[in-house]
C-alpha positions in Angstrom: 0.1 -0.6 -0.3 1.2 3.8 -0.9 2.0 6.2 2.0 -0.3 8.9 2.6 1.2 12.2 0.8 1.1 15.4 1.9 2.0 18.9 0.0 1.9 21.7 2.3 1.7 24.7 -0.1 3.3 28.1 0.6 2.8 28.8 4.4 5.6 31.1 4.7 5.3 34.1 6.9 5.0 36.7 3.6 1.4 35.1 3.2 0.0 35.4 6.9 -2.3 37.9 8.0 -6.0 37.9 9.3 -7.1 35.6 7.0 -4.8 33.3 7.0 -3.0 32.9 10.9 -4.9 29.8 12.1 -2.8 27.9 8.9 0.5 27.5 10.4 -0.5 25.4 13.8 -3.0 23.6 11.9 -0.5 22.2 9.0 2.2 21.5 11.7 -0.1 19.6 13.4 -1.5 17.5 10.2 2.1 16.6 9.2 2.0 13.7 11.4 -1.2 11.9 10.0 0.9 11.1 6.8 3.8 9.3 6.4 5.2 11.6 3.7 5.6 14.9 3.4 6.7 17.7 0.8 6.8 21.3 1.8 6.7 24.4 -1.0 8.3 28.3 -0.6 7.7 30.7 -3.2 10.1 33.1 -4.1 10.0 36.0 -6.6 12.7 36.7 -8.6 14.2 39.8 -9.7 12.4 39.7 -13.6 9.7 37.6 -12.8 6.3 38.3 -14.1 4.3 39.1 -11.0 7.2 41.9 -10.3 6.8 42.9 -14.4 3.3 42.4 -14.6 1.4 43.2 -11.7 4.0 45.2 -10.0 3.9 43.0 -7.1 7.7 43.1 -5.6 7.4 40.9 -2.3 9.2 37.7 -1.7 12.5 38.1 -3.3 15.1 36.1 -2.9 16.7 36.1 1.0 13.5 38.4 2.1 11.7 37.4 5.4 8.9 37.3 4.0 10.1 33.5 2.1 10.6 32.0 5.5 8.4 29.3 6.4 6.0 30.4 8.8 5.6 26.6 10.6 8.5 23.7 11.3 8.2 21.2 9.0 9.0 17.9 9.7 12.9 16.6 9.8 14.0 15.6 6.2 10.7 16.8 4.7 12.2 18.5 1.2 11.2 22.1 0.5 10.6 22.9 -3.2 11.6 26.4 -4.0 9.7 28.0 -6.4 9.1 31.1 -8.3 5.7 29.8 -10.2 1.7 29.4 -8.7 2.6 25.4 -9.2 4.8 23.2 -7.2 4.1 20.1 -9.7 7.3 19.3 -11.3 9.0 16.6 -13.3 10.7 15.9 -9.9 7.7 15.8 -8.0 5.9 13.6 -10.4 8.8 11.1 -10.6 8.6 11.4 -6.8 5.2 10.1 -6.8 5.7 7.6 -9.3 8.3 5.8 -7.6 6.9 5.9 -4.4 4.1 4.3 -6.2 1.6 7.8 -4.7 -2.0 7.6 -6.7 -3.4 10.7 -4.1 -1.8 13.9 -2.9 -3.9 15.3 -0.4 -3.2 19.5 -0.4 -3.3 21.8 2.2 -1.4 25.5 2.8 -1.8 29.0 1.2 -3.5 30.5 -1.2 -6.3 28.2 -2.0 -7.0 30.8 -4.9 -3.8 30.2 -6.7 -0.9 28.2 -5.3 -3.1 25.2 -4.3 -5.5 25.2 -7.0 -2.8 25.6 -9.6 -0.6 22.8 -8.4 -4.2 20.7 -7.2 -5.2 20.9 -11.4 -1.7 20.2 -12.6 -1.3 17.0 -10.2 -5.2 16.4 -11.7 -3.8 16.8 -14.8 -0.6 14.5 -14.4 -3.3 11.6 -13.9 -2.3 12.2 -9.7 -6.0 12.4 -7.8 -5.6 15.5 -5.9 -7.6 15.8 -2.6 -7.3 19.4 -1.3 -8.1 19.4 2.8 -10.3 22.9 2.3 -10.2 23.3 6.2 -6.5 23.3 6.2 -6.3 25.9 3.4 -7.0 30.1 3.5 -6.4 32.9 0.8 -4.0 36.1 2.1 -6.8 37.8 0.3 -9.4 37.0 2.8 -12.8 34.7 2.9 -13.7 35.6 -0.9 -10.7 34.4 -2.2 -10.7 31.5 -0.5 -14.2 30.7 -1.2 -13.7 31.7 -5.1 -10.6 28.9 -4.8 -12.7 26.5 -3.3 -15.7 26.5 -5.7 -12.9 26.7 -8.6 -11.2 23.5 -7.4 -14.5 21.3 -7.3 -15.1 22.4 -10.9 -11.7 21.4 -11.8 -11.3 18.3 -9.8 -14.9 17.2 -8.6 -16.3 17.9 -5.6 -15.3 15.0 -3.6 -11.9 16.0 -3.9 -12.5 19.1 -1.9 -13.0 18.0 1.8 -12.4 18.9 5.6 -10.2 16.7 6.7 -11.5 13.9 8.8 -8.1 12.2 10.0 -6.5 8.9 9.0 
């Protein structure tokens, strides 16, 4: 039987605000329920499209914004990424190598990085399960709700759940 796999997306200092403040403690506790765990960390390099097209200059390399807001389990791989998705050939190869067909996702932000990673897993033939009560958006409750609505349309209503434990 394949190990249970958790992907914690972008739970970083720069994304913590009144709407996301509860997420670091929730994902920290959640880690114990999964045998395998990967963590993502967003950074925004000079010349990125976020900087050029959106005028968004935060999360530069070495910025305090990029620091994780929780303590990952010892040995958990950390994926540094400069895009919304973390689904790369390396991640897909690791999943395939371990026989993992289902990935649980938690983190920030429901309406962009969680959504994009879940959809990319789906399109790669990996079953995504978004733990809705372990996700939030730094854009606020409306953005979180919009992300959940789109996720249900993209990957299926049954793939967006509140976490009930192992």
